[in-house]
Biopython code that builds the backbone (N, CA, C, O; Angstrom):
import numpy as np
from Bio.PDB.StructureBuilder import StructureBuilder

atoms = [
    (1, "MET", "N", (0.820, -1.184, 0.000)),
    (1, "MET", "CA", (0.000, 0.000, 0.000)),
    (1, "MET", "C", (0.865, 1.249, 0.000)),
    (1, "MET", "O", (0.643, 2.140, -0.820)),
    (2, "GLY", "N", (1.829, 1.343, 0.878)),
    (2, "GLY", "CA", (2.770, 2.457, 0.857)),
    (2, "GLY", "C", (2.248, 3.716, 1.531)),
    (2, "GLY", "O", (1.117, 3.772, 2.014)),
    (3, "ILE", "N", (3.105, 4.715, 1.544)),
    (3, "ILE", "CA", (2.771, 5.998, 2.148)),
    (3, "ILE", "C", (1.992, 6.830, 1.138)),
    (3, "ILE", "O", (2.408, 6.941, -0.016)),
    (4, "PRO", "N", (0.853, 7.424, 1.556)),
    (4, "PRO", "CA", (0.092, 8.261, 0.620)),
    (4, "PRO", "C", (0.929, 9.444, 0.155)),
    (4, "PRO", "O", (1.729, 9.989, 0.915)),
    (5, "LYS", "N", (0.741, 9.826, -1.070)),
    (5, "LYS", "CA", (1.453, 10.959, -1.621)),
    (5, "LYS", "C", (0.662, 12.229, -1.391)),
    (5, "LYS", "O", (-0.546, 12.190, -1.158)),
    (6, "TYR", "N", (1.349, 13.351, -1.458)),
    (6, "TYR", "CA", (0.745, 14.670, -1.306)),
    (6, "TYR", "C", (-0.518, 14.792, -2.145)),
    (6, "TYR", "O", (-1.535, 15.270, -1.644)),
    (7, "ARG", "N", (-0.484, 14.380, -3.386)),
    (7, "ARG", "CA", (-1.599, 14.556, -4.289)),
    (7, "ARG", "C", (-2.769, 13.610, -3.986)),
    (7, "ARG", "O", (-3.865, 13.804, -4.512)),
    (8, "ASP", "N", (-2.552, 12.594, -3.150)),
    (8, "ASP", "CA", (-3.661, 11.721, -2.767)),
    (8, "ASP", "C", (-4.658, 12.453, -1.879)),
    (8, "ASP", "O", (-5.829, 12.081, -1.819)),
    (9, "PHE", "N", (-4.197, 13.496, -1.189)),
    (9, "PHE", "CA", (-5.041, 14.225, -0.265)),
    (9, "PHE", "C", (-5.499, 15.568, -0.807)),
    (9, "PHE", "O", (-6.573, 16.053, -0.451)),
    (10, "LEU", "N", (-4.692, 16.166, -1.663)),
    (10, "LEU", "CA", (-4.965, 17.523, -2.110)),
    (10, "LEU", "C", (-5.238, 17.533, -3.603)),
    (10, "LEU", "O", (-4.549, 16.864, -4.373)),
    (11, "GLY", "N", (-6.218, 18.272, -4.001)),
    (11, "GLY", "CA", (-6.501, 18.377, -5.414)),
    (11, "GLY", "C", (-7.479, 19.499, -5.680)),
    (11, "GLY", "O", (-8.324, 19.391, -6.568)),
    (12, "TYR", "N", (-7.377, 20.554, -4.934)),
    (12, "TYR", "CA", (-8.294, 21.670, -5.081)),
    (12, "TYR", "C", (-7.523, 22.959, -4.855)),
    (12, "TYR", "O", (-6.370, 22.937, -4.423)),
    (13, "GLY", "N", (-8.153, 24.058, -5.144)),
    (13, "GLY", "CA", (-7.495, 25.345, -4.997)),
    (13, "GLY", "C", (-6.666, 25.646, -6.226)),
    (13, "GLY", "O", (-6.174, 24.734, -6.890)),
    (14, "TYR", "N", (-6.509, 26.926, -6.530)),
    (14, "TYR", "CA", (-5.695, 27.248, -7.688)),
    (14, "TYR", "C", (-4.245, 26.898, -7.413)),
    (14, "TYR", "O", (-3.763, 27.026, -6.288)),
    (15, "ASP", "N", (-3.568, 26.462, -8.435)),
    (15, "ASP", "CA", (-2.182, 25.974, -8.360)),
    (15, "ASP", "C", (-2.026, 24.790, -7.414)),
    (15, "ASP", "O", (-0.924, 24.498, -6.948)),
    (16, "GLU", "N", (-3.149, 24.100, -7.128)),
    (16, "GLU", "CA", (-3.139, 22.914, -6.265)),
    (16, "GLU", "C", (-2.652, 23.228, -4.847)),
    (16, "GLU", "O", (-2.159, 22.336, -4.156)),
    (17, "LEU", "N", (-2.782, 24.468, -4.412)),
    (17, "LEU", "CA", (-2.410, 24.825, -3.048)),
    (17, "LEU", "C", (-3.531, 24.433, -2.098)),
    (17, "LEU", "O", (-4.702, 24.609, -2.435)),
    (18, "PRO", "N", (-3.204, 23.901, -0.907)),
    (18, "PRO", "CA", (-4.254, 23.513, 0.018)),
    (18, "PRO", "C", (-5.074, 24.700, 0.519)),
    (18, "PRO", "O", (-6.281, 24.568, 0.721)),
    (19, "VAL", "N", (-4.444, 25.849, 0.721)),
    (19, "VAL", "CA", (-5.177, 27.043, 1.154)),
    (19, "VAL", "C", (-4.586, 28.268, 0.441)),
    (19, "VAL", "O", (-3.708, 28.939, 0.981)),
    (20, "PRO", "N", (-5.069, 28.550, -0.763)),
    (20, "PRO", "CA", (-4.632, 29.796, -1.387)),
    (20, "PRO", "C", (-5.054, 30.961, -0.499)),
    (20, "PRO", "O", (-6.118, 30.910, 0.117)),
    (21, "ASP", "N", (-4.269, 31.968, -0.428)),
    (21, "ASP", "CA", (-4.559, 33.129, 0.422)),
    (21, "ASP", "C", (-4.648, 32.738, 1.893)),
    (21, "ASP", "O", (-5.512, 33.231, 2.619)),
    (22, "GLY", "N", (-3.763, 31.860, 2.329)),
    (22, "GLY", "CA", (-3.753, 31.407, 3.715)),
    (22, "GLY", "C", (-3.037, 32.337, 4.667)),
    (22, "GLY", "O", (-2.930, 32.045, 5.858)),
    (23, "ALA", "N", (-2.537, 33.469, 4.151)),
    (23, "ALA", "CA", (-1.867, 34.455, 5.009)),
    (23, "ALA", "C", (-2.097, 35.845, 4.430)),
    (23, "ALA", "O", (-2.262, 36.017, 3.222)),
    (24, "VAL", "N", (-2.103, 36.825, 5.314)),
    (24, "VAL", "CA", (-2.267, 38.218, 4.906)),
    (24, "VAL", "C", (-1.472, 39.093, 5.871)),
    (24, "VAL", "O", (-1.371, 38.791, 7.060)),
    (25, "ILE", "N", (-0.910, 40.181, 5.346)),
    (25, "ILE", "CA", (-0.172, 41.140, 6.176)),
    (25, "ILE", "C", (-0.960, 42.442, 6.194)),
    (25, "ILE", "O", (-1.357, 42.961, 5.152)),
    (26, "ILE", "N", (-1.178, 42.963, 7.409)),
    (26, "ILE", "CA", (-1.964, 44.175, 7.599)),
    (26, "ILE", "C", (-1.132, 45.165, 8.410)),
    (26, "ILE", "O", (-0.545, 44.789, 9.424)),
    (27, "PRO", "N", (-1.073, 46.426, 7.975)),
    (27, "PRO", "CA", (-0.290, 47.409, 8.733)),
    (27, "PRO", "C", (-0.958, 47.775, 10.055)),
    (27, "PRO", "O", (-2.183, 47.767, 10.176)),
    (28, "PHE", "N", (-0.132, 48.093, 11.031)),
    (28, "PHE", "CA", (-0.621, 48.632, 12.307)),
    (28, "PHE", "C", (-1.200, 50.021, 12.048)),
    (28, "PHE", "O", (-0.721, 50.758, 11.186)),
    (29, "VAL", "N", (-2.210, 50.355, 12.792)),
    (29, "VAL", "CA", (-2.722, 51.724, 12.761)),
    (29, "VAL", "C", (-1.835, 52.558, 13.688)),
    (29, "VAL", "O", (-1.685, 52.217, 14.861)),
    (30, "GLY", "N", (-1.257, 53.623, 13.193)),
    (30, "GLY", "CA", (-0.455, 54.522, 14.022)),
    (30, "GLY", "C", (1.000, 54.136, 14.194)),
    (30, "GLY", "O", (1.726, 54.840, 14.894)),
    (31, "ASP", "N", (1.467, 53.037, 13.581)),
    (31, "ASP", "CA", (2.886, 52.660, 13.670)),
    (31, "ASP", "C", (3.300, 52.055, 12.331)),
    (31, "ASP", "O", (3.027, 50.884, 12.067)),
    (32, "SER", "N", (3.944, 52.836, 11.503)),
    (32, "SER", "CA", (4.304, 52.393, 10.147)),
    (32, "SER", "C", (5.423, 51.359, 10.126)),
    (32, "SER", "O", (5.743, 50.829, 9.063)),
    (33, "ASN", "N", (6.027, 51.057, 11.283)),
    (33, "ASN", "CA", (7.096, 50.052, 11.349)),
    (33, "ASN", "C", (6.608, 48.688, 11.808)),
    (33, "ASN", "O", (7.400, 47.750, 11.894)),
    (34, "LYS", "N", (5.310, 48.559, 12.106)),
    (34, "LYS", "CA", (4.788, 47.274, 12.576)),
    (34, "LYS", "C", (3.647, 46.797, 11.689)),
    (34, "LYS", "O", (2.884, 47.584, 11.129)),
    (35, "PHE", "N", (3.562, 45.458, 11.585)),
    (35, "PHE", "CA", (2.547, 44.813, 10.765)),
    (35, "PHE", "C", (2.031, 43.569, 11.473)),
    (35, "PHE", "O", (2.758, 42.928, 12.232)),
    (36, "TYR", "N", (0.776, 43.236, 11.219)),
    (36, "TYR", "CA", (0.220, 41.958, 11.639)),
    (36, "TYR", "C", (0.398, 40.966, 10.503)),
    (36, "TYR", "O", (0.099, 41.285, 9.352)),
    (37, "LEU", "N", (0.876, 39.780, 10.806)),
    (37, "LEU", "CA", (0.857, 38.653, 9.884)),
    (37, "LEU", "C", (-0.215, 37.708, 10.406)),
    (37, "LEU", "O", (-0.049, 37.109, 11.468)),
    (38, "VAL", "N", (-1.305, 37.570, 9.673)),
    (38, "VAL", "CA", (-2.400, 36.684, 10.053)),
    (38, "VAL", "C", (-2.345, 35.480, 9.134)),
    (38, "VAL", "O", (-2.247, 35.630, 7.916)),
    (39, "HIS", "N", (-2.409, 34.268, 9.713)),
    (39, "HIS", "CA", (-2.318, 33.066, 8.881)),
    (39, "HIS", "C", (-3.137, 31.926, 9.462)),
    (39, "HIS", "O", (-3.498, 31.925, 10.639)),
    (40, "THR", "N", (-3.416, 30.968, 8.612)),
    (40, "THR", "CA", (-4.159, 29.777, 9.018)),
    (40, "THR", "C", (-3.181, 28.637, 9.258)),
    (40, "THR", "O", (-1.997, 28.729, 8.933)),
    (41, "ASP", "N", (-3.703, 27.566, 9.833)),
    (41, "ASP", "CA", (-2.945, 26.323, 9.911)),
    (41, "ASP", "C", (-3.633, 25.315, 9.006)),
    (41, "ASP", "O", (-4.607, 25.648, 8.332)),
    (42, "LEU", "N", (-3.142, 24.107, 8.986)),
    (42, "LEU", "CA", (-3.752, 23.031, 8.209)),
    (42, "LEU", "C", (-3.878, 21.805, 9.091)),
    (42, "LEU", "O", (-2.930, 21.425, 9.778)),
    (43, "LYS", "N", (-5.059, 21.181, 9.071)),
    (43, "LYS", "CA", (-5.290, 19.953, 9.824)),
    (43, "LYS", "C", (-6.077, 18.991, 8.954)),
    (43, "LYS", "O", (-6.967, 19.393, 8.205)),
    (44, "TYR", "N", (-5.736, 17.722, 9.064)),
    (44, "TYR", "CA", (-6.521, 16.704, 8.376)),
    (44, "TYR", "C", (-7.817, 16.464, 9.137)),
    (44, "TYR", "O", (-7.810, 16.319, 10.359)),
    (45, "ILE", "N", (-8.922, 16.421, 8.412)),
    (45, "ILE", "CA", (-10.231, 16.179, 8.998)),
    (45, "ILE", "C", (-10.882, 15.041, 8.229)),
    (45, "ILE", "O", (-10.902, 15.044, 6.998)),
    (46, "ASN", "N", (-11.413, 14.068, 8.959)),
    (46, "ASN", "CA", (-12.111, 12.957, 8.328)),
    (46, "ASN", "C", (-13.563, 13.345, 8.088)),
    (46, "ASN", "O", (-14.289, 13.673, 9.027)),
    (47, "ILE", "N", (-13.980, 13.308, 6.839)),
    (47, "ILE", "CA", (-15.368, 13.563, 6.481)),
    (47, "ILE", "C", (-15.860, 12.368, 5.671)),
    (47, "ILE", "O", (-15.069, 11.487, 5.331)),
    (48, "SER", "N", (-17.136, 12.326, 5.360)),
    (48, "SER", "CA", (-17.700, 11.156, 4.664)),
    (48, "SER", "C", (-17.024, 10.898, 3.315)),
    (48, "SER", "O", (-16.940, 9.751, 2.877)),
    (49, "GLU", "N", (-16.545, 11.950, 2.658)),
    (49, "GLU", "CA", (-15.881, 11.789, 1.360)),
    (49, "GLU", "C", (-14.428, 11.333, 1.485)),
    (49, "GLU", "O", (-13.805, 10.991, 0.479)),
    (50, "GLY", "N", (-13.887, 11.324, 2.681)),
    (50, "GLY", "CA", (-12.499, 10.921, 2.879)),
    (50, "GLY", "C", (-11.784, 11.862, 3.826)),
    (50, "GLY", "O", (-12.406, 12.595, 4.595)),
    (51, "ARG", "N", (-10.502, 11.824, 3.754)),
    (51, "ARG", "CA", (-9.654, 12.637, 4.629)),
    (51, "ARG", "C", (-9.191, 13.859, 3.846)),
    (51, "ARG", "O", (-8.518, 13.731, 2.823)),
    (52, "LEU", "N", (-9.556, 15.048, 4.330)),
    (52, "LEU", "CA", (-9.211, 16.276, 3.633)),
    (52, "LEU", "C", (-8.431, 17.211, 4.541)),
    (52, "LEU", "O", (-8.507, 17.128, 5.766)),
    (53, "LEU", "N", (-7.696, 18.085, 3.922)),
    (53, "LEU", "CA", (-6.879, 19.059, 4.627)),
    (53, "LEU", "C", (-7.624, 20.390, 4.655)),
    (53, "LEU", "O", (-7.979, 20.927, 3.606)),
    (54, "PHE", "N", (-7.862, 20.924, 5.859)),
    (54, "PHE", "CA", (-8.606, 22.164, 6.021)),
    (54, "PHE", "C", (-7.853, 23.125, 6.920)),
    (54, "PHE", "O", (-7.014, 22.723, 7.726)),
    (55, "SER", "N", (-8.170, 24.407, 6.766)),
    (55, "SER", "CA", (-7.743, 25.414, 7.740)),
    (55, "SER", "C", (-8.648, 25.265, 8.946)),
    (55, "SER", "O", (-9.837, 24.979, 8.808)),
    (56, "TYR", "N", (-8.097, 25.455, 10.106)),
    (56, "TYR", "CA", (-8.898, 25.342, 11.311)),
    (56, "TYR", "C", (-8.693, 26.531, 12.247)),
    (56, "TYR", "O", (-9.666, 27.092, 12.751)),
    (57, "ASP", "N", (-7.457, 26.915, 12.481)),
    (57, "ASP", "CA", (-7.151, 27.986, 13.422)),
    (57, "ASP", "C", (-6.615, 29.208, 12.693)),
    (57, "ASP", "O", (-5.973, 29.095, 11.649)),
    (58, "LEU", "N", (-6.889, 30.382, 13.260)),
    (58, "LEU", "CA", (-6.288, 31.626, 12.787)),
    (58, "LEU", "C", (-5.313, 32.115, 13.843)),
    (58, "LEU", "O", (-5.626, 32.145, 15.033)),
    (59, "TYR", "N", (-4.137, 32.493, 13.394)),
    (59, "TYR", "CA", (-3.083, 32.992, 14.265)),
    (59, "TYR", "C", (-2.638, 34.362, 13.782)),
    (59, "TYR", "O", (-2.850, 34.724, 12.624)),
    (60, "TYR", "N", (-2.019, 35.120, 14.677)),
    (60, "TYR", "CA", (-1.345, 36.330, 14.229)),
    (60, "TYR", "C", (0.018, 36.419, 14.884)),
    (60, "TYR", "O", (0.242, 35.903, 15.979)),
    (61, "SER", "N", (0.908, 37.078, 14.196)),
    (61, "SER", "CA", (2.229, 37.433, 14.700)),
    (61, "SER", "C", (2.427, 38.909, 14.395)),
    (61, "SER", "O", (1.826, 39.443, 13.462)),
    (62, "ILE", "N", (3.260, 39.560, 15.175)),
    (62, "ILE", "CA", (3.539, 40.974, 14.931)),
    (62, "ILE", "C", (4.969, 41.107, 14.409)),
    (62, "ILE", "O", (5.925, 40.638, 15.025)),
    (63, "ILE", "N", (5.080, 41.754, 13.267)),
    (63, "ILE", "CA", (6.370, 42.010, 12.634)),
    (63, "ILE", "C", (6.784, 43.438, 12.949)),
    (63, "ILE", "O", (5.997, 44.371, 12.794)),
    (64, "ASP", "N", (8.023, 43.601, 13.390)),
    (64, "ASP", "CA", (8.574, 44.928, 13.673)),
    (64, "ASP", "C", (9.741, 45.148, 12.718)),
    (64, "ASP", "O", (10.747, 44.442, 12.780)),
    (65, "MET", "N", (9.602, 46.121, 11.846)),
    (65, "MET", "CA", (10.638, 46.389, 10.847)),
    (65, "MET", "C", (11.887, 47.035, 11.447)),
    (65, "MET", "O", (12.883, 47.201, 10.743)),
    (66, "ASN", "N", (11.857, 47.400, 12.721)),
    (66, "ASN", "CA", (13.046, 47.932, 13.390)),
    (66, "ASN", "C", (13.992, 46.820, 13.830)),
    (66, "ASN", "O", (15.160, 47.088, 14.114)),
    (67, "LEU", "N", (13.517, 45.586, 13.892)),
    (67, "LEU", "CA", (14.356, 44.472, 14.332)),
    (67, "LEU", "C", (15.358, 44.084, 13.249)),
    (67, "LEU", "O", (15.200, 44.445, 12.083)),
    (68, "ASP", "N", (16.385, 43.348, 13.647)),
    (68, "ASP", "CA", (17.407, 42.812, 12.738)),
    (68, "ASP", "C", (18.009, 43.909, 11.858)),
    (68, "ASP", "O", (18.085, 43.783, 10.636)),
    (69, "ASN", "N", (18.431, 44.982, 12.518)),
    (69, "ASN", "CA", (19.086, 46.104, 11.835)),
    (69, "ASN", "C", (18.274, 46.665, 10.675)),
    (69, "ASN", "O", (18.829, 47.017, 9.634)),
    (70, "GLY", "N", (16.958, 46.746, 10.858)),
    (70, "GLY", "CA", (16.092, 47.332, 9.850)),
    (70, "GLY", "C", (15.557, 46.372, 8.809)),
    (70, "GLY", "O", (14.785, 46.772, 7.938)),
    (71, "LEU", "N", (15.959, 45.094, 8.885)),
    (71, "LEU", "CA", (15.431, 44.093, 7.946)),
    (71, "LEU", "C", (14.065, 43.584, 8.388)),
    (71, "LEU", "O", (13.301, 43.047, 7.585)),
    (72, "GLY", "N", (13.766, 43.757, 9.668)),
    (72, "GLY", "CA", (12.486, 43.324, 10.207)),
    (72, "GLY", "C", (12.526, 41.917, 10.760)),
    (72, "GLY", "O", (13.380, 41.109, 10.395)),
    (73, "GLY", "N", (11.592, 41.640, 11.642)),
    (73, "GLY", "CA", (11.478, 40.319, 12.237)),
    (73, "GLY", "C", (10.228, 40.226, 13.089)),
    (73, "GLY", "O", (9.589, 41.232, 13.398)),
    (74, "VAL", "N", (9.892, 39.006, 13.461)),
    (74, "VAL", "CA", (8.733, 38.768, 14.313)),
    (74, "VAL", "C", (9.139, 39.009, 15.766)),
    (74, "VAL", "O", (10.184, 38.534, 16.212)),
    (75, "ILE", "N", (8.315, 39.742, 16.491)),
    (75, "ILE", "CA", (8.549, 39.959, 17.920)),
    (75, "ILE", "C", (8.334, 38.617, 18.621)),
    (75, "ILE", "O", (7.232, 38.071, 18.558)),
    (76, "PRO", "N", (9.356, 38.070, 19.287)),
    (76, "PRO", "CA", (9.249, 36.720, 19.862)),
    (76, "PRO", "C", (8.045, 36.507, 20.780)),
    (76, "PRO", "O", (7.436, 35.437, 20.746)),
    (77, "SER", "N", (7.695, 37.482, 21.583)),
    (77, "SER", "CA", (6.562, 37.319, 22.496)),
    (77, "SER", "C", (5.212, 37.504, 21.800)),
    (77, "SER", "O", (4.167, 37.316, 22.422)),
    (78, "GLU", "N", (5.227, 37.871, 20.522)),
    (78, "GLU", "CA", (4.001, 38.112, 19.743)),
    (78, "GLU", "C", (3.959, 37.197, 18.511)),
    (78, "GLU", "O", (3.571, 37.624, 17.424)),
    (79, "LYS", "N", (4.360, 35.942, 18.696)),
    (79, "LYS", "CA", (4.472, 35.009, 17.577)),
    (79, "LYS", "C", (3.401, 33.921, 17.651)),
    (79, "LYS", "O", (3.219, 33.291, 18.693)),
    (80, "GLU", "N", (2.699, 33.706, 16.547)),
    (80, "GLU", "CA", (1.700, 32.646, 16.390)),
    (80, "GLU", "C", (0.710, 32.606, 17.554)),
    (80, "GLU", "O", (0.577, 31.591, 18.237)),
    (81, "ILE", "N", (0.031, 33.707, 17.763)),
    (81, "ILE", "CA", (-0.966, 33.814, 18.825)),
    (81, "ILE", "C", (-2.321, 33.406, 18.253)),
    (81, "ILE", "O", (-2.821, 34.020, 17.311)),
    (82, "LEU", "N", (-2.899, 32.372, 18.831)),
    (82, "LEU", "CA", (-4.196, 31.870, 18.384)),
    (82, "LEU", "C", (-5.281, 32.869, 18.746)),
    (82, "LEU", "O", (-5.370, 33.295, 19.897)),
    (83, "PHE", "N", (-6.118, 33.254, 17.767)),
    (83, "PHE", "CA", (-7.224, 34.142, 18.111)),
    (83, "PHE", "C", (-8.576, 33.671, 17.605)),
    (83, "PHE", "O", (-9.585, 34.315, 17.890)),
    (84, "PHE", "N", (-8.634, 32.549, 16.848)),
    (84, "PHE", "CA", (-9.918, 32.036, 16.405)),
    (84, "PHE", "C", (-9.774, 30.583, 15.979)),
    (84, "PHE", "O", (-8.767, 30.213, 15.376)),
    (85, "SER", "N", (-10.790, 29.738, 16.292)),
    (85, "SER", "CA", (-10.795, 28.332, 15.888)),
    (85, "SER", "C", (-12.162, 27.948, 15.339)),
    (85, "SER", "O", (-13.186, 28.192, 15.977)),
    (86, "ASP", "N", (-12.174, 27.354, 14.166)),
    (86, "ASP", "CA", (-13.350, 26.767, 13.540)),
    (86, "ASP", "C", (-12.881, 26.159, 12.221)),
    (86, "ASP", "O", (-11.825, 26.528, 11.708)),
    (87, "THR", "N", (-13.651, 25.238, 11.676)),
    (87, "THR", "CA", (-13.291, 24.657, 10.388)),
    (87, "THR", "C", (-13.639, 25.663, 9.299)),
    (87, "THR", "O", (-14.800, 26.038, 9.135)),
    (88, "LEU", "N", (-12.632, 26.092, 8.564)),
    (88, "LEU", "CA", (-12.802, 27.106, 7.533)),
    (88, "LEU", "C", (-12.688, 26.478, 6.151)),
    (88, "LEU", "O", (-12.147, 25.382, 6.003)),
    (89, "THR", "N", (-13.193, 27.165, 5.152)),
    (89, "THR", "CA", (-13.061, 26.666, 3.784)),
    (89, "THR", "C", (-11.620, 26.812, 3.323)),
    (89, "THR", "O", (-10.801, 27.444, 3.990)),
    (90, "ASN", "N", (-11.324, 26.223, 2.182)),
    (90, "ASN", "CA", (-9.962, 26.291, 1.648)),
    (90, "ASN", "C", (-9.750, 27.540, 0.791)),
    (90, "ASN", "O", (-8.825, 27.575, -0.020)),
    (91, "THR", "N", (-10.585, 28.558, 0.955)),
    (91, "THR", "CA", (-10.423, 29.785, 0.181)),
    (91, "THR", "C", (-9.579, 30.825, 0.894)),
    (91, "THR", "O", (-9.357, 31.909, 0.355)),
    (92, "GLY", "N", (-9.111, 30.524, 2.075)),
    (92, "GLY", "CA", (-8.204, 31.417, 2.782)),
    (92, "GLY", "C", (-8.893, 32.563, 3.484)),
    (92, "GLY", "O", (-10.092, 32.519, 3.761)),
    (93, "ILE", "N", (-8.111, 33.593, 3.769)),
    (93, "ILE", "CA", (-8.607, 34.774, 4.461)),
    (93, "ILE", "C", (-8.357, 35.988, 3.570)),
    (93, "ILE", "O", (-7.413, 36.018, 2.782)),
    (94, "GLN", "N", (-9.209, 36.968, 3.713)),
    (94, "GLN", "CA", (-9.094, 38.185, 2.920)),
    (94, "GLN", "C", (-9.037, 39.375, 3.862)),
    (94, "GLN", "O", (-9.589, 39.335, 4.961)),
    (95, "ALA", "N", (-8.367, 40.429, 3.427)),
    (95, "ALA", "CA", (-8.306, 41.684, 4.180)),
    (95, "ALA", "C", (-8.887, 42.796, 3.311)),
    (95, "ALA", "O", (-8.585, 42.902, 2.122)),
    (96, "VAL", "N", (-9.724, 43.618, 3.930)),
    (96, "VAL", "CA", (-10.364, 44.729, 3.233)),
    (96, "VAL", "C", (-10.222, 45.968, 4.104)),
    (96, "VAL", "O", (-10.506, 45.931, 5.301)),
    (97, "LYS", "N", (-9.787, 47.054, 3.502)),
    (97, "LYS", "CA", (-9.640, 48.288, 4.264)),
    (97, "LYS", "C", (-11.019, 48.834, 4.646)),
    (97, "LYS", "O", (-11.940, 48.884, 3.831)),
    (98, "HIS", "N", (-11.126, 49.234, 5.896)),
    (98, "HIS", "CA", (-12.374, 49.783, 6.443)),
    (98, "HIS", "C", (-12.699, 51.107, 5.759)),
    (98, "HIS", "O", (-11.808, 51.787, 5.250)),
    (99, "GLY", "N", (-13.965, 51.462, 5.752)),
    (99, "GLY", "CA", (-14.411, 52.714, 5.154)),
    (99, "GLY", "C", (-13.828, 53.948, 5.806)),
    (99, "GLY", "O", (-13.836, 55.025, 5.209)),
    (100, "ASN", "N", (-13.308, 53.807, 7.058)),
    (100, "ASN", "CA", (-12.715, 54.971, 7.721)),
    (100, "ASN", "C", (-11.303, 55.266, 7.216)),
    (100, "ASN", "O", (-10.693, 56.261, 7.610)),
    (101, "GLY", "N", (-10.780, 54.389, 6.330)),
    (101, "GLY", "CA", (-9.487, 54.637, 5.703)),
    (101, "GLY", "C", (-8.269, 54.280, 6.523)),
    (101, "GLY", "O", (-7.145, 54.487, 6.065)),
    (102, "LYS", "N", (-8.453, 53.744, 7.740)),
    (102, "LYS", "CA", (-7.274, 53.384, 8.535)),
    (102, "LYS", "C", (-7.341, 51.975, 9.114)),
    (102, "LYS", "O", (-6.305, 51.320, 9.230)),
    (103, "ASP", "N", (-8.524, 51.489, 9.481)),
    (103, "ASP", "CA", (-8.680, 50.142, 10.039)),
    (103, "ASP", "C", (-8.855, 49.120, 8.924)),
    (103, "ASP", "O", (-9.043, 49.474, 7.760)),
    (104, "TRP", "N", (-8.790, 47.838, 9.303)),
    (104, "TRP", "CA", (-8.922, 46.743, 8.341)),
    (104, "TRP", "C", (-9.924, 45.721, 8.838)),
    (104, "TRP", "O", (-10.082, 45.546, 10.047)),
    (105, "TRP", "N", (-10.605, 45.040, 7.923)),
    (105, "TRP", "CA", (-11.464, 43.895, 8.208)),
    (105, "TRP", "C", (-10.771, 42.647, 7.706)),
    (105, "TRP", "O", (-10.209, 42.641, 6.611)),
    (106, "LEU", "N", (-10.807, 41.580, 8.505)),
    (106, "LEU", "CA", (-10.397, 40.244, 8.061)),
    (106, "LEU", "C", (-11.668, 39.441, 7.846)),
    (106, "LEU", "O", (-12.580, 39.490, 8.672)),
    (107, "ILE", "N", (-11.738, 38.702, 6.748)),
    (107, "ILE", "CA", (-12.931, 37.932, 6.427)),
    (107, "ILE", "C", (-12.526, 36.518, 6.058)),
    (107, "ILE", "O", (-11.584, 36.316, 5.291)),
    (108, "CYS", "N", (-13.247, 35.525, 6.611)),
    (108, "CYS", "CA", (-13.037, 34.124, 6.250)),
    (108, "CYS", "C", (-14.381, 33.403, 6.281)),
    (108, "CYS", "O", (-15.339, 33.886, 6.886)),
    (109, "HIS", "N", (-14.445, 32.264, 5.638)),
    (109, "HIS", "CA", (-15.699, 31.549, 5.415)),
    (109, "HIS", "C", (-15.679, 30.212, 6.163)),
    (109, "HIS", "O", (-14.708, 29.461, 6.069)),
    (110, "GLU", "N", (-16.742, 29.923, 6.897)),
    (110, "GLU", "CA", (-16.867, 28.656, 7.611)),
    (110, "GLU", "C", (-17.180, 27.534, 6.624)),
    (110, "GLU", "O", (-17.998, 27.708, 5.720)),
    (111, "TYR", "N", (-16.533, 26.392, 6.794)),
    (111, "TYR", "CA", (-16.757, 25.241, 5.924)),
    (111, "TYR", "C", (-18.185, 24.716, 6.076)),
    (111, "TYR", "O", (-18.704, 24.623, 7.188)),
    (112, "GLY", "N", (-18.805, 24.381, 4.969)),
    (112, "GLY", "CA", (-20.099, 23.712, 4.967)),
    (112, "GLY", "C", (-21.280, 24.581, 5.377)),
    (112, "GLY", "O", (-22.326, 24.061, 5.766)),
    (113, "SER", "N", (-21.124, 25.896, 5.296)),
    (113, "SER", "CA", (-22.230, 26.780, 5.702)),
    (113, "SER", "C", (-22.179, 28.068, 4.889)),
    (113, "SER", "O", (-21.296, 28.279, 4.058)),
    (114, "ASN", "N", (-23.160, 28.914, 5.165)),
    (114, "ASN", "CA", (-23.183, 30.255, 4.580)),
    (114, "ASN", "C", (-22.603, 31.287, 5.537)),
    (114, "ASN", "O", (-22.726, 32.489, 5.299)),
    (115, "ASN", "N", (-21.975, 30.836, 6.611)),
    (115, "ASN", "CA", (-21.430, 31.752, 7.628)),
    (115, "ASN", "C", (-20.089, 32.317, 7.204)),
    (115, "ASN", "O", (-19.216, 31.598, 6.718)),
    (116, "TYR", "N", (-19.945, 33.604, 7.396)),
    (116, "TYR", "CA", (-18.667, 34.290, 7.205)),
    (116, "TYR", "C", (-18.287, 34.934, 8.525)),
    (116, "TYR", "O", (-19.145, 35.428, 9.257)),
    (117, "TYR", "N", (-16.991, 34.925, 8.824)),
    (117, "TYR", "CA", (-16.493, 35.561, 10.027)),
    (117, "TYR", "C", (-15.763, 36.830, 9.614)),
    (117, "TYR", "O", (-15.036, 36.848, 8.621)),
    (118, "SER", "N", (-15.965, 37.879, 10.380)),
    (118, "SER", "CA", (-15.218, 39.114, 10.135)),
    (118, "SER", "C", (-14.645, 39.606, 11.456)),
    (118, "SER", "O", (-15.283, 39.517, 12.506)),
    (119, "PHE", "N", (-13.447, 40.119, 11.379)),
    (119, "PHE", "CA", (-12.717, 40.613, 12.554)),
    (119, "PHE", "C", (-12.185, 41.986, 12.235)),
    (119, "PHE", "O", (-11.534, 42.607, 13.076)),
]
sb = StructureBuilder()
sb.init_structure("model")
sb.init_model(0)
sb.init_chain("A")
sb.init_seg("    ")
for serial, (resi, resn, name, xyz) in enumerate(atoms, 1):
    if name == "N":
        sb.init_residue(resn, " ", resi, " ")
    sb.init_atom(name, np.array(xyz, "f"), 0.0, 1.0, " ", f" {name:<3s}", serial, name[0])
structure = sb.get_structure()
C-alpha cells in the first residue's frame, strides 16, 4: 500500500495549493514600522468523502521592521498567537480596508455553511 502521496489528499485550490490566500499582512494603525501577519494552519479532517486538509485555526504574529538592523522580524513574544478556531473553507482569508481609511477587516468563510467571520 505504501505511504500516501501529497496529491492523494490535495486536489483543489488554484495551483493545487491547500489554502490559497492562507496568510495576509496588515499594517498597524499609528505605527508604520509594525505589521500583523495573520495566517491559518492546516489539519486533516475525516469527512464522509475521505480525509481532507482544512484550515482550522487563525493565528497572528507581529512584525517589527526595526528588528534585525532594519530588515524586520517577528517579535518573539508576539508570535503565532491563536485568536480564532473553527473549520474554515480552503479559500483562505481576505483583508479589506475599512471605510474609515485606517482600520482593516479580516474575512473568512466557515466550511459547509453560509457563515462568514469578520474581525
